[in-house]
C-alpha positions in Angstrom: -0.2 0.0 -0.1 2.8 2.2 1.0 4.7 1.7 -2.1 1.7 2.3 -4.4 1.0 4.9 -2.8 4.4 6.8 -3.3 4.3 5.6 -6.9 1.2 7.4 -7.4 2.4 11.0 -6.5 5.9 10.4 -8.5 3.5 9.5 -11.4 0.9 12.4 -10.9 3.8 14.6 -10.4 5.8 13.6 -13.8 2.1 13.9 -15.5 1.9 17.7 -14.4 5.2 18.5 -15.2 7.6 20.9 -13.5 4.7 24.0 -13.8 2.4 21.7 -11.9 4.7 20.8 -9.1 5.7 24.2 -8.5 2.5 25.2 -7.7 1.9 22.5 -5.2 5.0 23.2 -3.0 4.3 27.1 -3.3 0.8 26.8 -2.2 2.1 24.8 0.9 4.6 27.2 1.7 2.0 30.2 2.1 0.3 28.4 4.8 0.2 31.2 7.3 1.2 29.9 10.9 -0.1 31.7 13.8 0.8 31.9 17.3 -0.9 31.2 20.3 -1.2 33.2 23.3 -1.2 32.3 27.3 -3.7 33.5 30.0 -3.8 37.7 30.4 -2.3 38.8 33.6 -2.8 42.0 35.1 0.0 43.7 35.8 0.5 44.6 39.9 3.6 46.5 40.5 3.2 50.5 41.3 1.4 52.0 38.8 2.9 55.1 38.6 6.5 53.1 37.7 4.4 51.7 34.6 4.7 54.3 32.5 6.1 54.0 28.9 5.9 55.7 25.4 6.2 54.3 21.8 9.8 53.3 20.2 7.5 53.6 16.5 9.0 49.9 15.8 5.9 48.2 16.3 2.3 48.6 15.7 -0.8 48.6 18.4 -3.0 45.8 18.1 -6.5 44.5 19.4 -4.6 41.3 20.4 -0.9 40.1 20.6 0.1 41.2 16.7 1.0 37.2 15.9 -2.1 35.4 17.2 -4.7 34.8 14.5 -7.2 37.4 14.2 -5.0 40.3 15.7 -6.1 44.1 13.9 -4.5 46.8 14.2 -5.2 49.7 16.3 -2.4 52.0 15.6 -0.1 51.6 12.5 3.8 51.3 13.4 3.8 54.9 11.4 1.1 56.0 14.0 3.0 54.5 16.6 6.1 56.6 15.6 4.6 59.7 15.6 3.4 59.3 19.6 6.9 57.9 19.9 8.1 62.0 18.8 4.9 63.4 20.5 5.6 66.6 22.5 2.6 65.9 24.6 2.1 64.0 27.6 -1.4 62.9 26.6 0.6 60.3 24.2 2.5 58.2 26.9 1.0 55.0 27.5 0.4 53.0 30.9 1.1 50.0 30.7 -1.5 47.5 32.7 -1.8 43.8 31.9 0.3 41.2 29.8 0.0 38.2 27.6 2.7 35.8 26.0 2.8 34.3 23.3 3.7 30.4 22.5 6.8 31.5 20.9 8.0 33.2 24.0 7.0 37.2 22.8 5.6 39.4 25.8 3.0 41.5 24.5 2.0 44.1 27.2 -1.9 45.8 27.1 -1.3 49.4 27.1 -3.4 52.8 26.9 -2.5 56.2 26.0 -3.1 58.8 29.0 -6.0 60.6 27.0 -7.3 57.0 26.5 -7.5 57.3 22.6 -5.3 54.5 22.2 -5.8 51.1 23.8 -4.5 47.5 22.7 -1.5 44.9 22.4 2.3 45.8 21.8 5.3 43.9 21.5 7.1 44.5 24.3 10.4 41.9 23.9 11.0 38.6 25.4 11.2 39.4 28.9 8.4 39.6 31.2 8.5 42.2 33.5 10.9 44.5 31.3 9.9 46.9 28.4 11.7 46.6 25.2 10.5 46.2 21.2 7.6 48.7 20.9 7.7 50.5 24.2 10.1 51.8 26.6 9.7 53.2 30.1 9.4 57.3 30.2 9.9 59.3 33.5 6.7 61.7 32.3 8.2 64.6 34.8 11.1 65.8 36.3 11.6 66.8 39.9 12.8 70.3 40.6 14.1 69.8 44.4 15.6 73.3 43.5 12.9 75.4 42.0 13.1 78.6 44.3 9.2 78.4 44.9 9.2 75.7 47.4 8.4 76.7 50.6 7.0 80.4 49.6 3.5 81.0 49.9 1.5 82.2 47.1 -2.4 82.4 45.9 -4.7 81.6 43.0 -3.8 84.0 40.3 -7.2 83.6 38.5 -9.6 81.6 41.1 -12.2 79.7 38.6 -12.3 76.3 36.8 -10.0 76.9 34.6 -5.9 76.1 35.6 -7.2 73.9 39.0 -5.4 71.4 41.1 -4.7 68.1 39.8 -3.7 64.5 41.0 -0.9 64.9 39.3 0.3 67.2 36.5 -2.0 66.7 34.0 -1.4 63.4 31.3 2.0 62.5 33.4 -0.2 59.6 34.7 -3.2 57.4 33.7 -6.3 59.2 33.9 -4.8 62.5 35.6 -6.1 64.5 32.6 -9.7 63.8 34.2 -8.5 63.4 38.0 -9.1 67.0 39.3 -8.6 67.2 43.0 -10.5 71.3 43.4 -13.0 72.0 40.3 -13.3 75.2 40.7 -10.9 77.5 43.1 -13.5 80.8 43.1 -14.5 79.7 46.8 -10.5 79.6 47.8 -9.8 83.2 46.4 -7.5 84.6 49.0 -6.3 81.4 50.3 -2.9 81.6 51.4 -1.6 78.0 49.5 2.2 76.8 50.3 4.4 75.3 47.7 5.9 72.0 48.6 7.2 70.0 45.4 7.9 71.0 41.6 7.9 69.1 38.5 8.3 69.8 34.9 6.4 67.9 32.3 9.0 65.9 30.5 7.7 67.0 27.1 5.9 70.2 27.4 9.0 71.5 29.8 5.9 73.2 31.3 6.4 73.8 35.1 3.6 72.5 37.9 3.9 73.2 41.8 2.1 71.1 44.2 0.4 73.3 46.6 -1.4 73.0 50.0 -4.1 75.3 51.0 -3.2 77.1 54.4 -7.2 78.1 55.4 -8.9 74.8 53.6 -6.5 71.4 54.1 -8.8 70.0 51.3 -7.6 72.0 48.9 -4.0 70.7 47.5 -2.8 68.9 44.3 -0.8 69.8 41.3 -1.3 73.3 39.4 0.4 75.0 36.9 2.6 77.3 37.9 1.8 80.3 36.3 -1.6 79.8 38.0 -0.5 80.9 41.2 1.2 84.2 42.1 3.4 85.9 45.1 1.9 88.9 44.0 -1.0 90.0 45.4 -2.5 92.6 43.4 -2.7 90.2 41.3 -5.0 88.0 42.6 -8.4 87.8 40.7 -12.2 86.3 42.0 -14.5 87.1 39.4 -17.5 86.9 42.0 -15.8 90.2 43.7 -13.4 91.7 41.2 -12.7 93.6 38.2 -9.6 92.8 36.2 -7.9 95.8 34.9 -5.7 96.0 31.6 -3.6 99.5 31.9 -3.4 100.0 27.6 -0.9 102.3 25.8 -1.9 104.4 22.7 -0.8 102.0 20.0 -2.6 99.0 22.1 -0.1 97.3 24.3 -1.2 96.3 27.5 1.5 97.4 29.8 -0.2 96.0 32.7 -2.6 93.9 34.3 -4.3 94.5 37.9 -7.1 94.3 40.0 -9.8 95.9 41.5 -10.8 93.7 44.3 -13.8 93.2 46.7 -16.0 96.0 44.9 -19.5 96.3 46.6 -22.5 96.2 44.1 -24.0 99.4 42.9 -27.1 100.4 44.5 -30.7 99.2 43.4 -31.0 101.5 40.7 -27.4 101.3 39.3 -26.9 105.3 40.4 -24.5 105.1 43.5 -22.6 102.9 45.4 -24.6 100.2 47.7 -24.3 98.8 50.8 -23.8 94.9 50.0 -20.2 93.3 49.0 -20.4 92.0 45.4 -20.4 88.2 45.7 -21.4 86.7 42.6 -20.0 86.9 38.6 -21.9 89.6 36.7 -22.5 91.7 39.4 -22.8 95.3 38.9 -20.2 97.4 40.6 -19.0 100.3 38.3 -19.6 103.3 41.0 -17.3 101.3 43.2 -14.6 101.0 40.6 -14.6 104.5 39.4 -14.0 105.2 43.4 -11.2 102.8 43.7 -9.3 103.3 40.5 -7.3 106.6 41.7 -4.0 107.8 41.1 -2.9 106.0 44.3 -3.8 103.2 43.2 -2.6 102.8 39.6 1.2 104.9 40.1 2.6 102.3 42.3 1.2 99.4 39.6 2.6 101.6 36.5 6.1 102.6 37.9 9.1 102.2 35.7 7.0 101.8 32.7 7.0 105.8 32.0 3.7 105.9 31.3 0.6 107.5 33.7 -3.3 106.8 34.2 -5.4 109.6 34.8 -8.5 108.9 36.5 -10.4 112.0 35.4 -10.3 110.7 31.5 -13.9 110.5 30.1 -13.5 107.1 28.6 -11.7 105.4 31.4 -14.8 106.9 33.8 -17.4 105.1 31.3 -15.4 102.2 30.9 -15.7 101.6 35.1 -19.1 102.5 35.4 -20.3 100.0 32.9 -18.2 97.2 35.1 -19.3 94.1 36.5 -17.4 91.4 38.6 -15.4 89.0 36.3 -15.4 91.9 33.7 -12.1 92.7 32.4 -11.7 96.8 31.6 -9.3 98.6 29.3 -7.9 102.2 30.8 -6.0 104.2 28.8 -2.8 105.6 29.9 -0.2 108.4 28.7 3.3 108.4 28.1 5.5 110.8 30.3 7.8 113.8 28.7 11.1 113.0 27.0 13.8 113.0 29.8 17.4 113.3 29.0 20.3 111.9 31.4 23.7 113.1 31.3 26.5 110.3 31.7 28.9 109.9 34.2 31.7 107.9 33.5 33.8 106.2 36.1 36.8 103.7 36.8 37.1 101.6 39.2 40.7 99.0 39.6 38.9 96.7 41.5 40.7 97.9 44.7 40.4 101.6 45.1 36.9 103.7 45.5 35.7 104.1 41.7 37.3 107.4 40.4 35.3 109.6 38.0 36.7 110.4 34.3 36.0 113.7 33.8 37.1 116.5 31.4 39.5 118.8 33.0 42.4 121.1 32.3 44.8 119.1 30.0 47.7 120.7 32.2 48.7 121.0 35.7 51.0 123.7 37.0 54.8 122.9 37.4 54.9 124.0 41.1 52.0 121.3 42.1 54.4 118.9 40.2 57.3 119.7 42.0 55.6 119.4 45.2 54.4 116.1 44.6 57.5 114.8 42.9 59.4 114.8 46.3 56.5 112.6 48.2 55.4 109.5 46.1 52.3 109.0 47.8 51.2 112.8 46.7 52.6 112.1 43.6 50.8 109.1 42.3 47.4 110.8 43.6 48.6 113.6 41.2 49.1 111.5 38.5 45.7 109.9 38.5 44.1 112.8 39.0 45.8 113.7 35.6 45.2 110.1 34.1 41.7 110.2 35.0 41.2 113.5 32.6 39.3 112.7 29.3 38.3 113.4 26.1 34.6 113.0 26.6 33.3 112.6 23.4 30.3 114.4 21.5 27.2 112.5 20.4 24.5 112.2 17.9 21.8 111.9 20.2 21.0 112.4 23.6 20.4 109.4 26.5 16.9 110.0 27.0 13.4 108.1 27.8 10.0 108.9 29.1 9.9 110.2 32.0 9.4 108.1 34.8 10.2 104.4 32.6 13.0 102.1 33.9 16.7 101.4 32.1 18.6 98.6 32.2 22.4 98.4 32.6 22.3 97.3 29.0 20.6 99.9 27.7 23.3 102.4 28.7 26.0 100.5 27.4 24.2 99.8 24.0 23.6 103.8 23.6 27.2 104.3 24.1 28.5 101.1 22.2 26.1 102.2 19.2 27.0 106.1 19.7 30.8 104.9 19.1 31.8 106.0 22.6 32.8 102.9 23.8 36.7 103.6 24.6 37.4 107.4 26.3 41.2 108.4 25.6 42.6 110.2 28.9 44.5 113.2 27.9 48.1 113.3 26.6 50.7 113.1 29.7 54.4 112.8 30.2 56.0 110.7 32.7 58.7 112.0 35.4 61.9 109.8 36.2 60.4 108.6 39.0 57.3 107.2 36.4 54.5 109.7 37.8 52.5 111.3 35.5 53.1 114.9 35.1 51.7 117.6 32.5 53.9 118.0 29.0 55.0 121.2 30.0 56.4 120.0 33.5 60.4 120.3 33.9 60.3 116.7 34.8 58.8 115.4 32.0 61.0 113.0 30.6 62.5 113.7 27.1 64.2 111.6 24.3 66.1 113.0 21.5 65.2 116.4 23.0 60.9 115.5 22.5 58.8 114.7 25.3 57.8 111.4 25.7 53.8 111.8 25.6 51.3 108.8 26.9 47.6 108.6 27.4 45.2 106.1 28.5 42.6 104.6 27.0 39.1 103.3 28.9 37.2 100.5 27.5 33.7 100.4 28.4 32.6 97.2 30.8 29.0 98.1 32.2 26.2 100.6 32.4 24.1 101.1 35.9 20.1 100.5 35.6 18.3 103.6 36.3 15.4 105.9 35.7 14.9 108.6 33.2 14.2 111.6 35.3 14.4 115.5 34.0 17.9 116.2 34.7 18.8 112.9 36.0 22.4 111.2 35.5 22.9 107.9 34.3 25.9 106.1 35.0 28.6 103.9 33.1 32.0 102.3 33.8 34.7 101.7 31.9 36.9 99.2 33.9 39.3 98.1 31.1 42.3 100.8 31.3 45.3 100.4 29.0 48.4 102.8 29.2 49.3 103.6 25.3 52.4 105.1 24.4 51.7 107.9 22.0 49.3 111.2 21.9 45.5 110.1 22.0 44.0 109.6 18.4 41.2 112.5 17.5 37.3 111.0 18.6 35.9 110.3 15.5 32.6 111.8 16.8 31.3 114.3 15.1 27.8 114.7 17.3 26.7 118.2 18.7 25.5 116.3 22.3 27.4 117.1 24.8 26.1 113.8 26.9 28.8 112.8 29.0 29.6 115.4 32.5 
């Protein structure tokens, strides 16, 4: 039987010819062989240690990818996009596992926003993330953040930027796990910052806060949703937010008119009851509260002033309701020109003012000093620190009351080619003291006085405020003595900025 069956196969093959044999062989090789998966196991290790991210090398399936019937949930290309994402919502949480008969480990995973859920190949070692996923640190602790230990308040109490069990989407379901859904009842409460973390993908900073008046109010909150500035606190039920707006539309500062009293019943004057709900008409108290005494500290350093008598500003305030944001127009101050005082400091002695002065000193004064080295050095310093101050093409000026930075001073002098100053020409005595060119103690060579000058290079400015007839300060701390006469300044301006 077996011999006859074998012969019939060979005869059949001969009859079919090579083409037929090839067809039979191909059909047999194309039959797909599927893996089988073992029982599902729930992962029980610390959930926060099971945060993972896609690597982009494997797709996400409805069941282990090599098992019959597995369908694609997220293609390999989609998983690559999730791997490269800058959003915490696209991290995964691993929560279950199946192992195939071939030893492949497939993890059951879900994205933090629950958009994608399925099985992804995780390597060959159960309990280790590999293949299509890898372990992820969704946040980075900032243990040295300067805000830790400080007291803050909610900047804008309400339903936006509330507190969470974890920085949003950095843990599974944290995007829906609000500790406090509305912070309005806690406006003005003091909150202690106890921890700080940065979201790895977005780079945004979160603080863990604990309410000192209501201990049940705590959680992670976006760092910009709290403030140490009491003037920035805003309660939609009791306050009106104010934007100080320049004529060109730029918002210079924002502030709050807090704890306003409602208008009376016919909205013609201030009533007697404090506002306690959003949308309460508080215009008359807003006008009364928006004074120069209130606005001046807020606008300090901007160079702008607020006029409480401005008709448009008063109209906007009269119409205000709690929860509103009112725009108030401010006026730029008049230009204030600053003179500039230049100083030199050697790092040891007190700063010396570089000032333009007489280009020579009396011979008698030099003679008296030449016998006393200490006095001679002092006299020499005085001579060397007399500089030829250049005339500039523009004045250092700004709106009266506006702040300027050290960099502003330095940039102004650099642009106006005053980043170096030359001392007046001087000679030296035999004892190497600086002396006037016409001094009989001046050292000569080949019958001519040997001339020197000192070049001072700008190193920094000093921050200040533009004020009428004010003075700005600059330091030229790099000093270098040069053999030869000082070159003529290149400046051809008409402004005598230097003192």
